[in-house]
C-alpha positions, 0 to 999 in steps of 0.5 A, spaced: 510 128 850 510 135 849 517 136 852 520 129 848 518 132 842 521 139 844 527 135 844 527 132 838 525 138 834 530 142 837 536 135 834 532 136 828 535 144 828 540 142 830 543 137 825 540 141 819 544 146 821 551 142 821 548 140 815 548 146 811 555 148 813 558 142 811 554 142 803 557 150 804 564 149 806 566 141 805 562 139 799 567 133 798 565 130 804 558 129 801 561 126 794 566 121 797 562 119 802 563 113 807 571 112 808 573 106 804 576 102 808 585 101 809 585 095 805 582 097 798 587 099 793 581 101 788 579 106 794 585 108 798 589 115 799 594 113 800 600 113 796 602 107 792 610 106 789 611 106 782 613 099 781 617 099 775 622 105 779 627 101 785 627 103 791 635 102 790 641 101 785 644 098 789 645 092 785 647 097 778 653 100 782 656 093 785 655 090 778 659 097 775 663 100 781 669 094 781 671 096 773 672 104 776 679 105 778 683 110 781 687 114 777 694 118 781 699 122 777 706 124 777 711 129 773 715 134 774 714 141 772 718 148 773 716 152 779 719 158 778 723 162 784 721 170 781 715 173 778 718 171 770 716 176 764 710 176 761 713 175 755 713 168 752 720 168 749 722 172 755 719 167 759 722 161 756 729 163 757 729 164 764 726 158 765 732 155 762 737 159 766 741 156 773 737 159 779 731 162 776 726 156 777 726 149 781 724 142 778 719 139 783 715 134 782 706 135 781 701 130 783 693 130 780 687 125 780 682 123 776 678 116 774 678 110 769 674 105 767 677 097 766 674 096 760 677 088 757 679 083 763 686 083 760 688 090 763 686 095 758 683 101 762 679 107 758 680 114 761 680 121 759 686 124 755 687 130 760 688 126 766 694 123 764 697 129 759 704 129 760 704 124 766 712 121 768 709 115 772 700 113 773 699 109 778 692 105 777 688 103 784 683 099 783 676 098 789 679 092 792 686 095 795 689 093 789 694 097 784 698 098 778 703 102 775 700 103 768 702 106 760 700 110 756 697 106 749 694 111 744 691 118 747 686 121 742 686 128 744 680 131 740 675 127 743 680 128 751 679 119 751 686 115 753 687 107 753 691 105 759 694 098 760 695 094 767 697 088 769 693 085 774 690 079 773 682 077 775 679 083 773 673 085 771 671 088 766 664 093 765 659 093 760 657 097 754 651 099 754 649 097 746 642 098 745 641 106 743 636 107 747 639 113 752 633 118 752 633 124 756 630 123 762 634 116 763 636 116 771 643 115 771 649 114 776 656 118 776 662 113 779 669 116 780 674 118 785 672 126 786 678 130 790 681 124 792 676 122 796 675 114 795 669 111 789 664 115 791 657 114 786 652 119 785 645 120 782 642 123 777 639 123 770 640 125 763 638 131 762 640 133 754 644 129 748 648 131 743 652 137 746 657 139 742 660 147 740 661 148 748 670 148 745 672 143 750 674 138 745 673 139 738 669 132 737 664 134 741 657 130 743 656 129 749 651 127 754 649 132 759 647 130 766 646 133 773 650 127 777 654 130 781 661 130 777 667 133 780 674 135 779 678 128 780 670 124 777 674 125 770 675 118 765 670 114 771 663 111 769 656 114 768 652 108 768 645 106 767 641 102 772 642 095 770 650 097 770 652 098 764 657 103 761 652 109 756 658 115 757 665 117 760 665 123 765 669 128 761 666 135 764 662 140 767 660 147 766 661 150 774 663 157 776 666 156 783 670 149 781 665 143 784 659 141 781 652 145 779 649 139 776 651 141 769 656 135 767 658 131 760 659 125 759 663 122 752 658 117 749 660 110 750 659 108 743 664 114 742 668 111 746 668 105 745 670 105 737 676 110 740 678 104 745 678 099 739 682 103 734 687 106 739 688 098 741 689 096 734 694 101 730 696 106 737 692 111 735 686 114 731 685 116 724 681 122 721 679 124 714 681 130 712 680 136 707 684 141 709 679 147 710 677 151 715 669 150 714 664 157 717 657 157 719 653 161 715 650 167 718 643 171 717 649 175 714 653 171 710 645 169 707 645 176 705 652 178 702 652 172 699 645 172 696 642 166 698 635 164 698 636 159 704 642 157 710 645 150 707 650 148 708 659 151 710 662 156 707 670 155 705 673 160 710 680 158 709 684 152 705 690 150 707 696 150 700 698 143 698 692 140 703 686 136 700 680 141 697 687 145 695 688 139 690 681 139 688 679 147 687 677 149 692 677 156 694 675 161 699 668 163 698 665 156 696 658 154 699 659 146 700 652 144 699 653 136 699 657 130 702 657 125 696 649 127 695 648 128 702 645 136 705 651 139 710 648 141 715 652 146 719 660 145 721 659 141 726 656 136 721 661 136 716 666 135 721 663 129 723 661 127 717 668 128 714 672 124 720 670 117 719 673 117 712 678 113 710 686 117 707 685 116 701 677 115 699 675 119 694 668 124 696 665 128 691 662 134 694 656 139 691 659 147 692 657 155 691 661 159 686 659 164 684 651 163 684 653 155 680 653 148 683 659 144 681 660 138 683 668 136 686 671 130 687 677 131 693 682 125 696 681 124 703 687 126 707 689 123 714 687 129 719 694 131 722 694 131 730 692 138 733 689 141 726 684 147 726 682 145 718 677 138 716 
């Protein structure tokens, strides 16, 4: 009996020691209690996939990919046979002389998107700029020559036409619900390897002041975009077009996770106008606007930063005829405040030539009302 009591006492002592150690080192074991059954969804520790996140984007790619095409262009260029002078005039003179240069055919590649079943293709202007011939290859293996219907260099967009039957056009996203963080897919022909799809998210919206185009309102994405992707499709998880891939920021020539696409709404507006008229018409005042900096605020004695300063006025242009002068500050367009030169440019562009636009300007500390008759913006003009 004494021996049994000794064994019991030793067992209790060991158990108390184990309990002390567990309480001190792993108190969470006691709080959590017994392990929950593996089939109890309320207590299982196994991670459960988010029911709203698809495990595959194959359906979106299947809807969009047939509308994405590869574009191959060729043009004839003069290749110098000897080093030419750096001076532009001498360079041009020597290039025209026999024996100093040789004409060769150069090729380049890009991507495009079929936007209408009757053969209209949307791409970047820089993909087809100065091309002598354009060849379009579809994902189903068919190929066709393409002609340029029209182009808009200031947004870097161009419209092509091909003559093939049974084309599948992409669907535009019209909901305007694109948000930072949304998943997007970039489809194109990077480096000429063939149609490729990459995945990313929308990194930012409304990017401008990048110096890429005159008119900038880019979608930024980290979906891999490389040379050859230009003109390809940026689509949402339903396979709808949200943007046209246009440019990347890169120090190496390859993707660094910073790519830019022209929003689908902008592209569709330009597409419709080019198909209808063969060109894009924009409003124009004939001035060079300048943003107001803190230094200019002090120089002009301004209390707050608003409007834009007229840095130059084109003689004979709409603003010159209306009496605007260098140094005037444009505060309002038709009653709406002007935030900066980008906003000014974007508000002038949609206006129809011939329409009258009331301006509120500040000149020598006094406000004036001025009416300007909108002109048509010349191609390549830097004045607004």
